[in-house]
N, C-alpha and C positions, 0 to 999 in steps of 0.2 A: 504494498499499500504505500503511494506517495500522492502528496500534491503540492501546489503552491498558494501560498493565499499572499493578498495584498492586506496586510494589518499594518497596526502602528507599532515603532519598535518596542513601546511600553507592553502592548500586548503580546508582542513576540518574545519577551524576556520573560514574562510571568508566566505566560503560558505554558502548557505539557510540552512534553520532550526534553532532551538534553543536548545543550548546544556545544559549541567549540570551549565556552568559557567554563562550562559546567565540569567539562573531561578535563581541564587544567586545575581545578579544584579537586577532583576525583584524584589525578595524580599524586595531588599533596596529602589526600585523606579523604574518605569519604565522610568522616565528619565534617571536615571543613565546606562538602559542598552542601550539607543537608544544614549546616549554620548558616551558609551564606543564602539559601532558600528562604530562611526563616525571617533572615534579618537583611531586607533590601538595601543596595547601597543607595548614598544620598550624593548629589552632582557635587560635583567640585568645579572650581575656576578651569582645570586643567581638562577637565573633561569635555565641560561647555566648549571650550574653543575647539576642541575636537570634534564634538557632533555639530557646533557653528560652521565648520569648513567642509566636513561633508553634506553639510544641507545647501551649501552653496556652491560648491561644487558639482554634485550628483542632481541637484534637484533644482536650483535657481535662487535668486532673491525671493520670489514667492515664499518659498518654501522656509528661506530663514527667518525671515519677518515673521511667519505665522507663528512661529517657537521663541524667537528671540526680538526685545528690545533693544536699543542705545540709550544708554543714560545722556542725557544731554551733560554739558558743563556746566553747573549750577555754582554758585557761591552759598553753599548752605547757611553760611553766617548771616547772612541778611534776611530781611521778612519776605522778599519778592523771590528768595533763593529756595526757602523753606516752602511756599505757595506752590512755586513751578515743582519742587520735587514730590509735593504731596499730589498736584494734579497729574503727573508722570507716572506715579505709582499705582494711581487708581486706574488710569487707562491700560497700564501694563500688567494688571493683576491676571495670575495663571502663566506668564511668560515668563522666561530665564532672561537674565538683563547682561549684556556685554558693557564693559567702558568703551569709550570713546577709542582708547588704545586698543582695546582686544578686539574693536570690530575693524580696527586698520589693519590689525593685525590679520585678521581673517581674511578680508579683501586683498590684501597683497599675497597672502599664499596661495587663495584662488586665481589670483593674476598668472603668478607662477605656475601654476598646473596649467593653465588655458595658452599659455605663451610657449612651454615647452613642446616642442614638434610631436614625440612620441607620447606623452599623457595625453594631449588634446586630443590625437587620433584614437585613443584608448576610448575615452568615454563619449562614444556616440556609438549608434545604432544597438542601444541597448536599455536594460531597465534598472533604473535605481531601488534595491533594497526590497525585492521580493521574497518573500519567505518561503524554503521548501521543507515539507515535513517528509520522513519517510521511516518505514521499518526497517531495523536492521537484520538481517537475516541470520547471523550468527547469534543475535543475544534476544531479538523480538523487541527489542526496547525501540520506543520511539526517539527519533532522532529530528534535529533541525537546524538549518544554517539560513544565514541573511547576507547573500552577496551583496558587496557595496553597488558592484556595477554587474549584471548580467549580460553576454551577451551570445544567447544560446545557440542563435543560428551559425555562430563562428566557434562553437564550442570553448569558449573563453569566460573565467571570471576575470575582472579588474577589481583589486583590494586598495582601498587609498589609507596612507597611514600618515599621521603627523608624526615629527620625530625632534627631539632635543639637539640630535648630533647627527647630521646626513653623513658624517664619516664614520660613526659607527653602528651599521645597518645590521650587519653581519652578528654583531652582540643582541644586537634587538630582538632578530628573527630567534635566537636561541633565548634568552631572556624572557620575551613573552609569550613563548609557544607559537609563533607563527607558522613552522613548517607544520606542527600539529595541525594547525586551523586550513593550511595549504591542501593537505591530505583528507581531512575531513571533510572540506568542501567536495573535493573530486571524487569522494565517496559519494556524497548526497547529488551532486551532480549526475553520476553516472547512476544512481537508485533510479533518480526520476525519469533522467530522459532516454536511460536504456542504452548510451553511447559515451563512448570517451571524452572527458573533459581535456582537451588537448593542451591547454595553457592555463595556468592561474598564475596572473601576474601581479606584482606589489609595486603600484607607486607610492613613494614616500616623498613628502614635502617637510622641510626643515622649518620652525617653528623660531628659530635664531637665524639673523643675519648672517651672511658670510660676503664680505666685501659688496655689503650694502644690499643684499638681494637673498632670496628665500629658498634655496636651492631645490632641486628635486630630481629624485633618480628613480630610474623604472628599472627592475630587475625581478629573477625570477629564480625559482632553486633547481638545483642539478637533480637527475634522476635519483641518486643515491640517498638524497636528502629527502626527496620529499618519500622514499620508502621508510627512513627512520620515523618521519612523521607520520605516516601509516599505522607503524609498530606502536607509537605514541599512542595514538587514536583508538586501537582496538587493544591494547591493554587497559586503556582507561575504560572502555564500554565494557569490558569483561568484569572489571573491578565494580563498576555500575551496577551491573546485571546481578551480580553475587550480593551485593547491599541489597537491592530490591528483593529479589527472591527471598533471604533470609531475614528480609526488615532488621535488619543489623548493621546500624552506622557508628559503632565503636569503632575505633581505629586511631592506635596509637603510633604515632610516626618513628620510624627510625631514621636518625638524622646524620648525615655527614658532617663530622669537622674540616676546617681548613687547611691545607696541606702544613699551612705554617705550625700547626698545633702538634705536630706528630715529630 
């Protein structure tokens, strides 16, 4: 069983099924997964900038300003400033707030992505943030993915990442489980469409200026790294399945100490 749904990001994350981020928690411990499902994470400024960048790059200004408002420059010490702030907050109720500086950063990162020849070409002829659900054959568990940009006719998924250090992409891929993500998304694509996902491409855009610009790099993993990611995803799925079947979420981690301590 598999299907594509057009749902909100919140509906995706709170709904049934295990996602790549859930698999990452399971690899830490099944207790961590259960804990995270019980205590939803709250937004942070760093997450807001990433979300705003995704909205602008993938869906345009209308999508950005449906979710975000930009705080005007206000002197909060004055009576007029306080009144302006009160009016702004009343009209922005329910929206996330970006400062003027954060808004400018998001716009500049979007401009970098749109000007870069390869990233510009990739974000065409596709759909943004459709959710794919499928039942994993090996475990019978419901799985889900939410590709940033799905080019189904070309058998390609494009994933947008913001990064603080554009020169440490390899480190980010390992630290944040991006190779597992790529492999898991490949599994989901192939389960739903019944054909091979030919390419999973990362578009990284820097949140930090380098020589006055926000650099963009477009990369994909080697076959051996995709296989390692697939092994991680399947190992996590089996752990998750065992916890579900036994209804046992007790899990004490075995921690590896830094090599310098040996």
